[in-house]
C-alpha positions in Angstrom: 118.7 116.3 98.2 117.6 113.8 101.1 119.0 116.2 103.8 117.0 119.3 102.1 113.7 116.8 102.0 114.4 115.9 106.0 114.4 119.9 106.7 112.1 120.8 104.5 109.4 123.1 106.8 106.9 122.8 104.0 106.8 119.0 104.5 107.8 118.4 108.3 106.3 121.8 109.8 108.1 124.7 111.4 110.0 122.6 113.7 111.3 120.8 110.8 115.1 121.7 112.2 114.2 120.5 115.9 115.0 117.0 117.3 111.3 116.0 117.9 110.9 112.0 118.2 107.2 112.6 119.2 106.6 113.3 115.6 106.9 109.7 114.8 104.1 108.6 117.7 101.6 108.0 115.2 104.1 106.1 113.0 106.4 107.1 109.8 104.1 107.3 107.4 101.9 110.1 109.5 105.0 112.1 110.8 105.2 114.2 107.6 102.9 115.7 105.3 104.0 113.2 102.8 103.8 109.6 103.5 107.3 108.8 102.2 109.5 112.0 103.0 111.6 110.2 106.0 114.4 108.4 103.6 116.5 107.1 106.6 119.0 105.5 104.6 119.1 107.2 101.3 118.6 106.0 98.2 120.6 105.1 95.2 124.6 105.2 95.0 124.8 107.0 98.0 122.7 104.6 100.1 124.0 104.6 103.6 126.8 101.8 104.2 125.1 100.5 107.6 122.1 100.0 106.1 122.6 96.1 105.8 123.9 96.0 109.5 120.7 97.7 110.7 118.2 96.0 108.9 120.1 92.3 110.2 120.0 93.7 113.7 116.3 94.6 113.5 115.3 90.8 112.2 117.9 89.7 114.9 115.8 91.9 117.3 112.7 90.4 115.9 113.6 86.7 116.3 114.7 87.2 119.6 111.4 88.7 120.8 109.4 86.1 118.9 111.2 83.5 121.0 110.8 84.6 124.2 106.8 86.3 124.3 103.7 85.2 122.9 101.6 88.1 121.7 97.9 88.9 121.1 95.9 92.0 120.1 94.7 93.7 122.9 90.9 94.1 123.6 90.8 97.6 122.6 92.0 97.1 118.9 89.6 98.3 116.4 90.1 96.7 113.1 90.0 99.4 110.6 92.7 99.1 107.6 93.5 101.9 105.9 95.5 102.4 102.7 98.6 105.2 102.6 100.7 103.5 100.0 101.1 100.4 102.5 97.9 98.4 104.2 98.1 99.5 108.0 95.7 99.9 110.8 94.0 103.0 111.1 94.3 103.3 114.8 97.2 101.1 115.4 97.4 97.7 116.4 97.8 97.4 120.3 99.3 94.2 121.2 99.9 92.3 124.5 103.3 90.8 125.4 103.4 87.7 127.6 106.8 86.2 128.5 107.2 82.5 127.7 108.4 80.3 130.1 112.2 79.1 129.5 112.1 75.3 129.0 115.7 75.2 129.8 115.3 76.3 133.6 113.8 73.6 135.5 111.6 74.4 138.9 114.7 74.0 140.8 117.1 76.2 139.4 114.5 78.9 139.1 113.8 79.5 142.6 
């Protein structure tokens, strides 16, 4: 049934069977006509066996990013929270990342 949902033209449009990553450019909730139409790991007893590994890798990636960068909202950010099952920013949340200096590297080592 999930495969049928992921290829349903009524939900995804006429190009439902085509590889089109740009459909997710406005976020997963806006990729299809229904906000929860994308079920990447499946549900129930047939849930993807790689789900836990994928979530672990995502957490590790986030931890590394938080260790190495500071971030702030871009000046173009417009505060406009919207509810679509969950609360999210209506116009996105552009973020500015700045690399943190590495305290383990001294001036002599860095040059």
